C-alpha positions as CSV (number, residue, x, y, z in Angstrom):
1,M,114.8,-209.6,22.9
2,E,118.3,-210.6,23.9
3,K,119.3,-211.4,20.2
4,F,117.8,-207.9,19.2
5,E,119.7,-206.1,21.9
6,K,123.0,-207.8,21.0
7,R,122.5,-207.0,17.3
8,L,121.7,-203.4,18.1
9,A,124.9,-203.0,20.2
10,T,127.1,-204.6,17.5
11,Y,125.6,-202.3,14.8
12,K,125.8,-199.2,17.0
13,E,129.4,-199.9,17.9
14,K,130.3,-200.3,14.2
15,Y,128.3,-197.4,12.8
16,G,127.2,-195.1,15.6
17,E,124.6,-192.6,14.2
18,E,126.1,-192.7,10.6
19,K,123.5,-192.7,7.9
20,R,123.7,-194.9,4.8
21,Q,122.1,-194.7,1.4
22,S,120.7,-197.8,-0.3
23,K,118.0,-199.1,-2.6
24,F,116.5,-200.9,0.4
25,S,116.3,-198.1,2.9
26,Y,117.3,-194.6,1.9
27,N,119.2,-192.5,4.4
28,Q,118.6,-194.6,7.6
29,S,121.0,-195.1,10.4
30,A,122.1,-198.7,11.3
31,E,120.1,-198.4,14.5
32,Q,117.0,-197.5,12.6
33,I,117.5,-200.3,10.2
34,I,117.8,-202.8,13.2
35,Y,114.6,-201.5,14.8
36,R,112.7,-201.6,11.5
37,N,113.9,-205.2,10.8
38,E,112.8,-206.5,14.1
39,A,109.4,-204.8,13.9
40,L,108.8,-206.0,10.3
41,R,109.8,-209.6,11.1
42,T,107.9,-209.8,14.3
43,G,104.9,-207.7,13.5
44,Q,105.7,-205.3,16.4
45,R,104.9,-202.0,14.7
46,D,104.8,-200.3,18.1
47,L,108.5,-201.1,18.6
48,Y,109.3,-199.1,15.5
49,K,106.8,-196.3,16.3
50,E,108.5,-196.0,19.8
51,Y,111.9,-195.7,18.1
52,L,110.5,-193.0,15.8
53,D,108.9,-191.1,18.6
54,A,112.3,-191.0,20.3
55,H,113.9,-189.5,17.2
56,K,112.2,-186.3,16.4
57,D,114.6,-185.7,13.4
58,L,112.7,-188.5,11.6
59,D,109.5,-187.9,9.8
60,E,107.3,-190.4,11.8
61,S,104.3,-190.1,9.6
62,N,106.2,-191.0,6.4
63,E,108.2,-193.6,8.1
64,L,105.1,-195.4,9.3
65,K,103.4,-195.1,6.0
66,A,106.4,-196.7,4.3
67,F,106.5,-199.4,7.1
68,D,102.8,-200.1,6.7
69,S,103.1,-200.4,3.0
70,I,105.8,-203.1,3.1
71,A,104.9,-205.0,6.3
72,P,102.3,-207.3,4.6
73,R,104.9,-208.2,1.9
74,V,107.6,-209.3,4.2
75,I,107.4,-213.1,4.3
76,K,109.4,-216.0,5.6
77,L,110.3,-218.7,3.1
78,D,112.0,-222.1,3.4
79,K,114.9,-222.8,1.1
80,P,112.8,-224.4,-1.8
81,S,110.3,-221.6,-1.6
82,F,113.1,-219.0,-1.6
83,L,114.7,-220.4,-4.6
84,A,111.3,-220.7,-6.4
85,W,110.6,-217.0,-5.4
86,A,113.9,-215.8,-6.9
87,T,113.4,-217.9,-10.2
88,D,109.8,-216.8,-10.6
89,K,110.5,-213.2,-10.1
90,G,113.7,-213.2,-12.2
91,I,115.9,-212.2,-9.2
92,E,119.6,-212.3,-9.9
93,L,120.8,-210.7,-6.7
94,V,119.4,-210.1,-3.2
95,E,120.2,-207.1,-1.0
96,S,119.9,-207.4,2.7
97,D,118.9,-204.8,5.2
98,I,121.1,-206.2,8.0
99,Y,124.1,-208.6,7.5
100,I,123.3,-210.9,4.6
101,F,124.5,-214.0,6.6
102,D,122.2,-213.2,9.5
103,E,119.1,-215.5,9.4
104,D,116.9,-212.4,10.3
105,A,118.1,-210.3,7.3
106,I,115.2,-209.2,5.1
107,L,116.1,-209.6,1.5
108,K,115.0,-207.5,-1.4
109,G,115.3,-208.9,-5.0
110,I,117.3,-207.2,-7.7
111,R,116.8,-207.9,-11.4
112,L,119.8,-207.1,-13.7
113,D,120.5,-207.4,-17.4
114,D,123.5,-209.5,-18.4
115,T,126.0,-206.7,-18.7
116,E,125.1,-205.3,-15.2
117,M,125.6,-208.8,-13.7
118,E,129.2,-208.8,-14.7
119,D,129.9,-205.5,-12.7
120,Y,128.8,-206.9,-9.3
121,D,131.3,-208.2,-6.9
122,V,128.9,-209.4,-4.2
123,E,131.8,-210.3,-1.8
124,A,132.9,-206.8,-1.7
125,S,129.8,-205.8,0.1
126,W,130.2,-208.3,3.0
127,D,132.6,-206.1,5.0
128,D,129.7,-204.1,6.1
129,L,126.8,-205.2,8.4
130,V,124.1,-203.5,6.2
131,H,123.1,-203.7,2.6
132,N,125.1,-206.8,1.4
133,L,124.6,-208.4,-2.0
134,H,124.5,-212.1,-2.8
135,K,123.2,-214.5,-5.4
136,P,120.1,-216.3,-4.3
137,E,121.3,-219.7,-5.3
138,D,124.6,-219.2,-3.3
139,L,122.9,-217.7,-0.3
140,A,120.5,-220.7,-0.3
141,K,123.5,-222.9,0.6
142,E,124.0,-220.9,3.9
143,R,120.6,-221.5,5.7
144,A,117.2,-223.1,5.9
145,Y,115.0,-220.2,5.8
146,F,114.8,-216.5,4.5
147,W,112.9,-213.3,5.1
148,V,112.1,-211.6,1.9
149,L,110.4,-208.4,0.8
150,D,108.0,-209.7,-1.9
151,E,107.5,-207.0,-4.7
């Protein structure tokens, strides 16, 4: 849990209670994203439930339904499997929940048409610690395994 606690402190320091909007997780604070990421990767649903219990402004029922619907689809892939996943699914970009270069980031695939692809400056998103974009083939050069939301 030491890694989780350090990550949580870093994100709280940068974002506080600020809420962000994204295709990955609509209107969640950075703290909530960190708890959700940890719970999804480790299978610790109770960790996320406890977080939601402590934050009465969140709709616990809806949040847990969403969590339960995606939890079985969060999978860990090695580099060749990640590249095959992206190719097979037609993924041109991936969006991360937490910092894209963090090995624990959960990645969601994004499909684009050719004209949209020209409009994305993935490096511009790297200044933030949440919701970064990258090309799968380039990200594959950075690490050995990947967490993905398989849709």
